[in-house]
Structures are given as structure tokens and as C-alpha cells.
All heavy atoms as a GROMACS GRO file, in nm:
protein
  479
    1MET      N    1  -0.934  -1.461  -0.445
    1MET     CA    2  -1.052  -1.472  -0.522
    1MET      C    3  -1.176  -1.515  -0.428
    1MET      O    4  -1.155  -1.587  -0.335
    1MET     CB    5  -1.032  -1.582  -0.625
    1MET     CG    6  -0.960  -1.546  -0.746
    1MET     SD    7  -1.012  -1.650  -0.890
    1MET     CE    8  -0.929  -1.559  -1.017
    2ASN      N    9  -1.282  -1.457  -0.471
    2ASN     CA   10  -1.409  -1.487  -0.413
    2ASN      C   11  -1.442  -1.637  -0.446
    2ASN      O   12  -1.455  -1.682  -0.556
    2ASN     CB   13  -1.524  -1.399  -0.458
    2ASN     CG   14  -1.650  -1.420  -0.397
    2ASN    OD1   15  -1.685  -1.540  -0.354
    2ASN    ND2   16  -1.732  -1.324  -0.375
    3GLN      N   17  -1.467  -1.725  -0.339
    3GLN     CA   18  -1.490  -1.864  -0.354
    3GLN      C   19  -1.619  -1.890  -0.434
    3GLN      O   20  -1.624  -1.994  -0.503
    3GLN     CB   21  -1.486  -1.939  -0.220
    3GLN     CG   22  -1.353  -1.933  -0.149
    3GLN     CD   23  -1.253  -2.017  -0.236
    3GLN    OE1   24  -1.280  -2.111  -0.298
    3GLN    NE2   25  -1.130  -1.965  -0.228
    4LYS      N   26  -1.723  -1.806  -0.414
    4LYS     CA   27  -1.854  -1.832  -0.480
    4LYS      C   28  -1.850  -1.810  -0.632
    4LYS      O   29  -1.893  -1.884  -0.707
    4LYS     CB   30  -1.962  -1.749  -0.406
    4LYS     CG   31  -1.998  -1.803  -0.263
    4LYS     CD   32  -2.102  -1.721  -0.212
    4LYS     CE   33  -2.128  -1.759  -0.060
    4LYS     NZ   34  -2.238  -1.674  -0.012
    5SER      N   35  -1.800  -1.690  -0.664
    5SER     CA   36  -1.805  -1.656  -0.807
    5SER      C   37  -1.678  -1.674  -0.879
    5SER      O   38  -1.673  -1.670  -1.006
    5SER     CB   39  -1.844  -1.503  -0.818
    5SER     OG   40  -1.737  -1.429  -0.752
    6GLN      N   41  -1.570  -1.701  -0.819
    6GLN     CA   42  -1.442  -1.719  -0.873
    6GLN      C   43  -1.384  -1.600  -0.948
    6GLN      O   44  -1.313  -1.602  -1.037
    6GLN     CB   45  -1.446  -1.841  -0.976
    6GLN     CG   46  -1.460  -1.974  -0.893
    6GLN     CD   47  -1.352  -2.001  -0.795
    6GLN    OE1   48  -1.234  -1.981  -0.814
    6GLN    NE2   49  -1.393  -2.031  -0.670
    7HIS      N   50  -1.445  -1.477  -0.914
    7HIS     CA   51  -1.396  -1.350  -0.979
    7HIS      C   52  -1.310  -1.284  -0.864
    7HIS      O   53  -1.340  -1.299  -0.745
    7HIS     CB   54  -1.523  -1.259  -1.005
    7HIS     CG   55  -1.604  -1.312  -1.110
    7HIS    ND1   56  -1.563  -1.310  -1.241
    7HIS    CD2   57  -1.729  -1.370  -1.099
    7HIS    CE1   58  -1.664  -1.378  -1.314
    7HIS    NE2   59  -1.763  -1.407  -1.232
    8PRO      N   60  -1.207  -1.208  -0.909
    8PRO     CA   61  -1.129  -1.140  -0.812
    8PRO      C   62  -1.205  -1.050  -0.752
    8PRO      O   63  -1.286  -0.974  -0.793
    8PRO     CB   64  -1.022  -1.074  -0.909
    8PRO     CG   65  -1.072  -1.070  -1.039
    8PRO     CD   66  -1.177  -1.191  -1.049
    9ILE      N   67  -1.171  -1.012  -0.618
    9ILE     CA   68  -1.237  -0.915  -0.544
    9ILE      C   69  -1.155  -0.778  -0.557
    9ILE      O   70  -1.034  -0.784  -0.532
    9ILE     CB   71  -1.243  -0.947  -0.388
    9ILE    CG1   72  -1.318  -1.080  -0.370
    9ILE    CG2   73  -1.292  -0.832  -0.300
    9ILE    CD1   74  -1.324  -1.128  -0.230
   10THR      N   75  -1.214  -0.673  -0.609
   10THR     CA   76  -1.147  -0.559  -0.631
   10THR      C   77  -1.103  -0.493  -0.490
   10THR      O   78  -1.187  -0.497  -0.395
   10THR     CB   79  -1.218  -0.456  -0.705
   10THR    OG1   80  -1.348  -0.431  -0.651
   10THR    CG2   81  -1.236  -0.509  -0.851
   11PRO      N   82  -0.986  -0.430  -0.487
   11PRO     CA   83  -0.950  -0.371  -0.360
   11PRO      C   84  -0.999  -0.233  -0.341
   11PRO      O   85  -0.932  -0.146  -0.302
   11PRO     CB   86  -0.783  -0.368  -0.384
   11PRO     CG   87  -0.796  -0.351  -0.524
   11PRO     CD   88  -0.895  -0.417  -0.580
   12TYR      N   89  -1.118  -0.212  -0.347
   12TYR     CA   90  -1.190  -0.082  -0.328
   12TYR      C   91  -1.294  -0.090  -0.224
   12TYR      O   92  -1.320  -0.202  -0.161
   12TYR     CB   93  -1.250  -0.035  -0.467
   12TYR     CG   94  -1.149  -0.034  -0.576
   12TYR    CD1   95  -1.156  -0.131  -0.676
   12TYR    CD2   96  -1.045   0.048  -0.575
   12TYR    CE1   97  -1.054  -0.130  -0.775
   12TYR    CE2   98  -0.959   0.058  -0.676
   12TYR     CZ   99  -0.962  -0.024  -0.768
   12TYR     OH  100  -0.860  -0.032  -0.869
   13GLY      N  101  -1.352   0.022  -0.189
   13GLY     CA  102  -1.470   0.030  -0.102
   13GLY      C  103  -1.442  -0.033   0.027
   13GLY      O  104  -1.356   0.016   0.100
   14VAL      N  105  -1.513  -0.135   0.059
   14VAL     CA  106  -1.527  -0.189   0.189
   14VAL      C  107  -1.387  -0.235   0.238
   14VAL      O  108  -1.354  -0.208   0.350
   14VAL     CB  109  -1.617  -0.306   0.191
   14VAL    CG1  110  -1.612  -0.383   0.331
   14VAL    CG2  111  -1.758  -0.262   0.162
   15ALA      N  112  -1.302  -0.303   0.150
   15ALA     CA  113  -1.176  -0.355   0.205
   15ALA      C  114  -1.094  -0.242   0.234
   15ALA      O  115  -1.021  -0.257   0.341
   15ALA     CB  116  -1.127  -0.446   0.082
   16ILE      N  117  -1.077  -0.138   0.153
   16ILE     CA  118  -0.994  -0.027   0.182
   16ILE      C  119  -1.041   0.038   0.311
   16ILE      O  120  -0.961   0.068   0.401
   16ILE     CB  121  -0.976   0.071   0.075
   16ILE    CG1  122  -0.909   0.007  -0.046
   16ILE    CG2  123  -0.917   0.204   0.105
   16ILE    CD1  124  -0.903   0.088  -0.175
   17HIS      N  125  -1.164   0.075   0.321
   17HIS     CA  126  -1.218   0.144   0.434
   17HIS      C  127  -1.196   0.061   0.569
   17HIS      O  128  -1.172   0.113   0.675
   17HIS     CB  129  -1.357   0.190   0.417
   17HIS     CG  130  -1.378   0.286   0.317
   17HIS    ND1  131  -1.342   0.421   0.328
   17HIS    CD2  132  -1.428   0.279   0.195
   17HIS    CE1  133  -1.368   0.485   0.224
   17HIS    NE2  134  -1.417   0.413   0.131
   18GLN      N  135  -1.218  -0.072   0.558
   18GLN     CA  136  -1.194  -0.161   0.676
   18GLN      C  137  -1.046  -0.160   0.716
   18GLN      O  138  -1.023  -0.150   0.842
   18GLN     CB  139  -1.247  -0.291   0.637
   18GLN     CG  140  -1.245  -0.384   0.751
   18GLN     CD  141  -1.301  -0.531   0.728
   18GLN    OE1  142  -1.340  -0.557   0.618
   18GLN    NE2  143  -1.304  -0.607   0.824
   19ALA      N  144  -0.971  -0.170   0.626
   19ALA     CA  145  -0.812  -0.166   0.648
   19ALA      C  146  -0.778  -0.033   0.720
   19ALA      O  147  -0.698  -0.040   0.818
   19ALA     CB  148  -0.733  -0.199   0.531
   20ILE      N  149  -0.826   0.073   0.674
   20ILE     CA  150  -0.792   0.203   0.740
   20ILE      C  151  -0.860   0.208   0.868
   20ILE      O  152  -0.783   0.259   0.965
   20ILE     CB  153  -0.852   0.317   0.644
   20ILE    CG1  154  -0.772   0.324   0.519
   20ILE    CG2  155  -0.838   0.447   0.724
   20ILE    CD1  156  -0.824   0.411   0.406
   21ALA      N  157  -0.976   0.176   0.887
   21ALA     CA  158  -1.049   0.184   1.023
   21ALA      C  159  -0.971   0.089   1.121
   21ALA      O  160  -0.969   0.127   1.245
   21ALA     CB  161  -1.193   0.129   1.006
   22GLU      N  162  -0.925  -0.025   1.084
   22GLU     CA  163  -0.858  -0.117   1.164
   22GLU      C  164  -0.708  -0.079   1.194
   22GLU      O  165  -0.646  -0.125   1.275
   22GLU     CB  166  -0.859  -0.258   1.118
   22GLU     CG  167  -1.002  -0.317   1.110
   22GLU     CD  168  -1.008  -0.449   1.040
   22GLU    OE1  169  -0.912  -0.497   0.992
   22GLU    OE2  170  -1.119  -0.508   1.043
   23GLY      N  171  -0.663   0.015   1.105
   23GLY     CA  172  -0.525   0.066   1.130
   23GLY      C  173  -0.421  -0.042   1.089
   23GLY      O  174  -0.310  -0.055   1.126
   24ASP      N  175  -0.471  -0.139   0.988
   24ASP     CA  176  -0.390  -0.252   0.940
   24ASP      C  177  -0.293  -0.212   0.831
   24ASP      O  178  -0.328  -0.218   0.715
   24ASP     CB  179  -0.485  -0.360   0.902
   24ASP     CG  180  -0.420  -0.488   0.861
   24ASP    OD1  181  -0.300  -0.491   0.856
   24ASP    OD2  182  -0.493  -0.596   0.854
   25LEU      N  183  -0.176  -0.178   0.880
   25LEU     CA  184  -0.080  -0.115   0.785
   25LEU      C  185  -0.030  -0.219   0.676
   25LEU      O  186  -0.030  -0.185   0.556
   25LEU     CB  187   0.044  -0.081   0.855
   25LEU     CG  188   0.165  -0.013   0.770
   25LEU    CD1  189   0.117   0.108   0.699
   25LEU    CD2  190   0.280   0.028   0.854
   26LYS      N  191  -0.018  -0.344   0.719
   26LYS     CA  192   0.021  -0.448   0.620
   26LYS      C  193  -0.085  -0.475   0.506
   26LYS      O  194  -0.069  -0.466   0.399
   26LYS     CB  195   0.044  -0.580   0.700
   26LYS     CG  196   0.095  -0.698   0.599
   26LYS     CD  197   0.117  -0.822   0.682
   26LYS     CE  198   0.157  -0.941   0.586
   26LYS     NZ  199   0.172  -1.065   0.658
   27ASN      N  200  -0.220  -0.475   0.550
   27ASN     CA  201  -0.320  -0.490   0.459
   27ASN      C  202  -0.337  -0.371   0.373
   27ASN      O  203  -0.366  -0.375   0.258
   27ASN     CB  204  -0.446  -0.509   0.538
   27ASN     CG  205  -0.572  -0.567   0.440
   27ASN    OD1  206  -0.533  -0.619   0.345
   27ASN    ND2  207  -0.692  -0.554   0.501
   28MET      N  208  -0.310  -0.240   0.440
   28MET     CA  209  -0.338  -0.122   0.351
   28MET      C  210  -0.222  -0.120   0.251
   28MET      O  211  -0.263  -0.084   0.126
   28MET     CB  212  -0.322  -0.008   0.446
   28MET     CG  213  -0.442   0.022   0.530
   28MET     SD  214  -0.425   0.192   0.606
   28MET     CE  215  -0.346   0.140   0.768
   29LYS      N  216  -0.102  -0.160   0.272
   29LYS     CA  217   0.006  -0.152   0.175
   29LYS      C  218  -0.030  -0.255   0.072
   29LYS      O  219  -0.007  -0.239  -0.049
   29LYS     CB  220   0.140  -0.193   0.241
   29LYS     CG  221   0.198  -0.070   0.325
   29LYS     CD  222   0.323  -0.106   0.376
   29LYS     CE  223   0.388   0.008   0.451
   29LYS     NZ  224   0.520  -0.015   0.492
   30SER      N  225  -0.088  -0.386   0.114
   30SER     CA  226  -0.115  -0.472   0.016
   30SER      C  227  -0.229  -0.428  -0.089
   30SER      O  228  -0.225  -0.446  -0.204
   30SER     CB  229  -0.165  -0.604   0.078
   30SER     OG  230  -0.210  -0.700  -0.009
   31LEU      N  231  -0.329  -0.366  -0.022
   31LEU     CA  232  -0.443  -0.312  -0.100
   31LEU      C  233  -0.391  -0.202  -0.198
   31LEU      O  234  -0.441  -0.190  -0.314
   31LEU     CB  235  -0.551  -0.267  -0.007
   31LEU     CG  236  -0.629  -0.369   0.059
   31LEU    CD1  237  -0.709  -0.316   0.171
   31LEU    CD2  238  -0.720  -0.439  -0.039
   32LEU      N  239  -0.302  -0.117  -0.149
   32LEU     CA  240  -0.247  -0.007  -0.233
   32LEU      C  241  -0.174  -0.068  -0.349
   32LEU      O  242  -0.194  -0.032  -0.461
   32LEU     CB  243  -0.159   0.071  -0.155
   32LEU     CG  244  -0.086   0.191  -0.229
   32LEU    CD1  245  -0.180   0.286  -0.299
   32LEU    CD2  246   0.012   0.266  -0.143
   33THR      N  247  -0.097  -0.168  -0.334
   33THR     CA  248  -0.024  -0.237  -0.448
   33THR      C  249  -0.132  -0.304  -0.548
   33THR      O  250  -0.110  -0.273  -0.664
   33THR     CB  251   0.057  -0.350  -0.394
   33THR    OG1  252   0.160  -0.288  -0.306
   33THR    CG2  253   0.131  -0.421  -0.506
   34GLN      N  254  -0.225  -0.366  -0.504
   34GLN     CA  255  -0.334  -0.418  -0.583
   34GLN      C  256  -0.413  -0.306  -0.661
   34GLN      O  257  -0.431  -0.323  -0.775
   34GLN     CB  258  -0.432  -0.496  -0.501
   34GLN     CG  259  -0.388  -0.627  -0.441
   34GLN     CD  260  -0.480  -0.693  -0.338
   34GLN    OE1  261  -0.598  -0.701  -0.382
   34GLN    NE2  262  -0.435  -0.720  -0.220
   35ALA      N  263  -0.447  -0.205  -0.589
   35ALA     CA  264  -0.515  -0.104  -0.655
   35ALA      C  265  -0.438  -0.027  -0.751
   35ALA      O  266  -0.484   0.009  -0.876
   35ALA     CB  267  -0.568   0.016  -0.547
   36GLU      N  268  -0.301  -0.003  -0.738
   36GLU     CA  269  -0.226   0.059  -0.829
   36GLU      C  270  -0.201  -0.024  -0.951
   36GLU      O  271  -0.212   0.013  -1.069
   36GLU     CB  272  -0.085   0.093  -0.769
   36GLU     CG  273  -0.095   0.210  -0.685
   36GLU     CD  274   0.036   0.233  -0.594
   36GLU    OE1  275   0.119   0.141  -0.578
   36GLU    OE2  276   0.064   0.345  -0.552
   37SER      N  277  -0.199  -0.162  -0.930
   37SER     CA  278  -0.195  -0.258  -1.039
   37SER      C  279  -0.308  -0.255  -1.132
   37SER      O  280  -0.311  -0.253  -1.253
   37SER     CB  281  -0.160  -0.396  -0.987
   37SER     OG  282  -0.162  -0.498  -1.088
   38VAL      N  283  -0.422  -0.244  -1.068
   38VAL     CA  284  -0.557  -0.246  -1.143
   38VAL      C  285  -0.570  -0.111  -1.219
   38VAL      O  286  -0.597  -0.104  -1.336
   38VAL     CB  287  -0.677  -0.262  -1.042
   38VAL    CG1  288  -0.803  -0.223  -1.114
   38VAL    CG2  289  -0.686  -0.401  -0.984
   39ALA      N  290  -0.524  -0.001  -1.152
   39ALA     CA  291  -0.532   0.127  -1.228
   39ALA      C  292  -0.437   0.138  -1.338
   39ALA      O  293  -0.471   0.195  -1.442
   39ALA     CB  294  -0.492   0.238  -1.116
   40GLU      N  295  -0.324   0.066  -1.332
   40GLU     CA  296  -0.232   0.068  -1.445
   40GLU      C  297  -0.294  -0.014  -1.565
   40GLU      O  298  -0.283   0.019  -1.682
   40GLU     CB  299  -0.097   0.000  -1.411
   40GLU     CG  300  -0.012   0.097  -1.322
   40GLU     CD  301   0.114   0.026  -1.272
   40GLU    OE1  302   0.153  -0.076  -1.331
   40GLU    OE2  303   0.174   0.078  -1.180
   41GLN      N  304  -0.356  -0.130  -1.523
   41GLN     CA  305  -0.421  -0.212  -1.620
   41GLN      C  306  -0.540  -0.141  -1.695
   41GLN      O  307  -0.563  -0.158  -1.816
   41GLN     CB  308  -0.466  -0.340  -1.561
   41GLN     CG  309  -0.354  -0.433  -1.520
   41GLN     CD  310  -0.397  -0.552  -1.437
   41GLN    OE1  311  -0.517  -0.577  -1.431
   41GLN    NE2  312  -0.299  -0.621  -1.373
   42GLN      N  313  -0.612  -0.057  -1.611
   42GLN     CA  314  -0.731   0.002  -1.661
   42GLN      C  315  -0.700   0.127  -1.739
   42GLN      O  316  -0.792   0.178  -1.828
   42GLN     CB  317  -0.821   0.044  -1.543
   42GLN     CG  318  -0.876  -0.071  -1.469
   42GLN     CD  319  -0.964  -0.168  -1.541
   42GLN    OE1  320  -1.040  -0.118  -1.627
   42GLN    NE2  321  -0.960  -0.287  -1.526
   43GLY      N  322  -0.593   0.182  -1.735
   43GLY     CA  323  -0.549   0.297  -1.799
   43GLY      C  324  -0.623   0.419  -1.734
   43GLY      O  325  -0.644   0.421  -1.614
   44ASP      N  326  -0.662   0.514  -1.809
   44ASP     CA  327  -0.724   0.638  -1.752
   44ASP      C  328  -0.873   0.610  -1.745
   44ASP      O  329  -0.953   0.680  -1.824
   44ASP     CB  330  -0.696   0.771  -1.834
   44ASP     CG  331  -0.727   0.891  -1.768
   44ASP    OD1  332  -0.778   0.890  -1.642
   44ASP    OD2  333  -0.700   0.993  -1.815
   45LEU      N  334  -0.917   0.529  -1.657
   45LEU     CA  335  -1.062   0.483  -1.634
   45LEU      C  336  -1.140   0.605  -1.604
   45LEU      O  337  -1.250   0.616  -1.644
   45LEU     CB  338  -1.071   0.378  -1.548
   45LEU     CG  339  -1.210   0.317  -1.526
   45LEU    CD1  340  -1.278   0.270  -1.661
   45LEU    CD2  341  -1.209   0.206  -1.428
   46LEU      N  342  -1.102   0.706  -1.518
   46LEU     CA  343  -1.182   0.812  -1.470
   46LEU      C  344  -1.219   0.909  -1.585
   46LEU      O  345  -1.322   0.949  -1.593
   46LEU     CB  346  -1.119   0.882  -1.352
   46LEU     CG  347  -1.104   0.806  -1.231
   46LEU    CD1  348  -1.013   0.889  -1.110
   46LEU    CD2  349  -1.233   0.774  -1.166
   47THR      N  350  -1.117   0.931  -1.667
   47THR     CA  351  -1.141   1.015  -1.787
   47THR      C  352  -1.246   0.949  -1.876
   47THR      O  353  -1.333   1.009  -1.926
   47THR     CB  354  -1.014   1.052  -1.866
   47THR    OG1  355  -0.925   1.112  -1.772
   47THR    CG2  356  -1.036   1.128  -1.986
   48ALA      N  357  -1.236   0.816  -1.901
   48ALA     CA  358  -1.328   0.743  -1.988
   48ALA      C  359  -1.470   0.750  -1.922
   48ALA      O  360  -1.564   0.772  -1.997
   48ALA     CB  361  -1.281   0.601  -1.997
   49ILE      N  362  -1.481   0.737  -1.792
   49ILE     CA  363  -1.608   0.748  -1.730
   49ILE      C  364  -1.675   0.890  -1.743
   49ILE      O  365  -1.789   0.901  -1.780
   49ILE     CB  366  -1.602   0.705  -1.582
   49ILE    CG1  367  -1.564   0.558  -1.559
   49ILE    CG2  368  -1.720   0.757  -1.502
   49ILE    CD1  369  -1.531   0.522  -1.418
   50GLU      N  370  -1.592   0.993  -1.726
   50GLU     CA  371  -1.643   1.126  -1.742
   50GLU      C  372  -1.696   1.144  -1.893
   50GLU      O  373  -1.793   1.209  -1.920
   50GLU     CB  374  -1.539   1.225  -1.706
   50GLU     CG  375  -1.512   1.239  -1.557
   50GLU     CD  376  -1.651   1.253  -1.476
   50GLU    OE1  377  -1.734   1.334  -1.513
   50GLU    OE2  378  -1.664   1.179  -1.381
   51PHE      N  379  -1.622   1.102  -1.982
   51PHE     CA  380  -1.648   1.109  -2.126
   51PHE      C  381  -1.778   1.034  -2.155
   51PHE      O  382  -1.866   1.079  -2.223
   51PHE     CB  383  -1.536   1.051  -2.212
   51PHE     CG  384  -1.565   1.058  -2.356
   51PHE    CD1  385  -1.576   1.174  -2.420
   51PHE    CD2  386  -1.589   0.944  -2.439
   51PHE    CE1  387  -1.595   1.193  -2.561
   51PHE    CE2  388  -1.615   0.953  -2.574
   51PHE     CZ  389  -1.625   1.068  -2.638
   52LEU      N  390  -1.794   0.920  -2.094
   52LEU     CA  391  -1.915   0.836  -2.105
   52LEU      C  392  -2.042   0.921  -2.056
   52LEU      O  393  -2.147   0.915  -2.114
   52LEU     CB  394  -1.895   0.701  -2.030
   52LEU     CG  395  -2.008   0.604  -2.060
   52LEU    CD1  396  -2.046   0.572  -2.203
   52LEU    CD2  397  -1.971   0.482  -1.970
   53LYS      N  398  -2.026   0.975  -1.944
   53LYS     CA  399  -2.132   1.065  -1.879
   53LYS      C  400  -2.171   1.172  -1.968
   53LYS      O  401  -2.292   1.190  -1.980
   53LYS     CB  402  -2.088   1.105  -1.741
   53LYS     CG  403  -2.071   1.002  -1.627
   53LYS     CD  404  -2.034   1.060  -1.501
   53LYS     CE  405  -2.016   0.963  -1.400
   53LYS     NZ  406  -1.970   1.024  -1.266
   54VAL      N  407  -2.078   1.237  -2.035
   54VAL     CA  408  -2.109   1.345  -2.121
   54VAL      C  409  -2.186   1.300  -2.241
   54VAL      O  410  -2.285   1.355  -2.284
   54VAL     CB  411  -1.974   1.420  -2.173
   54VAL    CG1  412  -2.002   1.514  -2.277
   54VAL    CG2  413  -1.907   1.493  -2.047
   55GLU      N  414  -2.146   1.185  -2.299
   55GLU     CA  415  -2.209   1.129  -2.418
   55GLU      C  416  -2.349   1.089  -2.374
   55GLU      O  417  -2.437   1.110  -2.454
   55GLU     CB  418  -2.131   1.021  -2.481
   55GLU     CG  419  -2.000   1.059  -2.540
   55GLU     CD  420  -2.016   1.169  -2.644
   55GLU    OE1  421  -2.104   1.161  -2.726
   55GLU    OE2  422  -1.950   1.273  -2.633
   56ILE      N  423  -2.373   1.033  -2.264
   56ILE     CA  424  -2.509   0.976  -2.210
   56ILE      C  425  -2.591   1.110  -2.203
   56ILE      O  426  -2.704   1.102  -2.248
   56ILE     CB  427  -2.499   0.914  -2.082
   56ILE    CG1  428  -2.435   0.776  -2.116
   56ILE    CG2  429  -2.635   0.896  -2.017
   56ILE    CD1  430  -2.395   0.692  -1.980
   57ALA      N  431  -2.543   1.218  -2.139
   57ALA     CA  432  -2.615   1.330  -2.112
   57ALA      C  433  -2.657   1.397  -2.259
   57ALA      O  434  -2.772   1.444  -2.273
   57ALA     CB  435  -2.534   1.434  -2.043
   58LYS      N  436  -2.565   1.395  -2.355
   58LYS     CA  437  -2.603   1.442  -2.485
   58LYS      C  438  -2.711   1.367  -2.547
   58LYS      O  439  -2.813   1.426  -2.602
   58LYS     CB  440  -2.471   1.431  -2.578
   58LYS     CG  441  -2.373   1.534  -2.554
   58LYS     CD  442  -2.254   1.509  -2.656
   58LYS     CE  443  -2.150   1.598  -2.630
   58LYS     NZ  444  -2.034   1.561  -2.723
   59LEU      N  445  -2.717   1.233  -2.535
   59LEU     CA  446  -2.826   1.155  -2.603
   59LEU      C  447  -2.958   1.164  -2.522
   59LEU      O  448  -3.056   1.149  -2.575
   59LEU     CB  449  -2.773   1.008  -2.602
   59LEU     CG  450  -2.656   0.986  -2.701
   59LEU    CD1  451  -2.608   0.834  -2.680
   59LEU    CD2  452  -2.706   1.007  -2.849
   60GLU      N  453  -2.949   1.188  -2.393
   60GLU     CA  454  -3.065   1.205  -2.319
   60GLU      C  455  -3.141   1.338  -2.351
   60GLU      O  456  -3.260   1.351  -2.330
   60GLU     CB  457  -3.045   1.195  -2.168
   60GLU     CG  458  -3.011   1.056  -2.124
   60GLU     CD  459  -2.980   1.048  -1.978
   60GLU    OE1  460  -2.935   1.136  -1.912
   60GLU    OE2  461  -2.994   0.924  -1.911
   61ARG      N  462  -3.060   1.437  -2.399
   61ARG     CA  463  -3.120   1.557  -2.438
   61ARG      C  464  -3.212   1.548  -2.564
   61ARG      O  465  -3.292   1.636  -2.588
   61ARG     CB  466  -3.021   1.667  -2.444
   61ARG     CG  467  -2.978   1.719  -2.313
   61ARG     CD  468  -2.890   1.835  -2.328
   61ARG     NE  469  -2.758   1.796  -2.275
   61ARG     CZ  470  -2.643   1.826  -2.325
   61ARG    NH1  471  -2.628   1.900  -2.423
   61ARG    NH2  472  -2.525   1.773  -2.265
   62VAL      N  473  -3.178   1.458  -2.640
   62VAL     CA  474  -3.246   1.448  -2.776
   62VAL      C  475  -3.388   1.394  -2.759
   62VAL      O  476  -3.423   1.330  -2.689
   62VAL     CB  477  -3.172   1.352  -2.866
   62VAL    CG1  478  -3.234   1.334  -3.001
   62VAL    CG2  479  -3.028   1.399  -2.896
   0.00000   0.00000   0.00000
């Protein structure tokens, strides 16, 4: 957890790229486990995001 905000730090972006760049296998495996867990909890988030984009585009045309 982030000490300042007390919110969990998502295992995306910087953390993943840094682990890959450093070749830190242990950290990469840990991040993968975390990311897969988050993905399972979120369900099909990417599909929902695409649906949201389509609906926004429809409303912007009006």
C-alpha cells in the first residue's frame, strides 16, 4: 500500500515496465499474480471500456 494515500498501488505501468527492464524475475512473477487477481475481480473491464467509448461517441454526435 502507498503510505501517503493508503490506497493499493496497481501493478501496472511503471512497476511492470521497471521489473521487466531490471530483469527481476521474482518481482515480475509477483506483479503477474497481482495483475491476474485484479483482472479476475474486475471482470471484462476492457470490453466495458470499449462499450463506454462507443456510448460517449454516440452522445457527442448529438
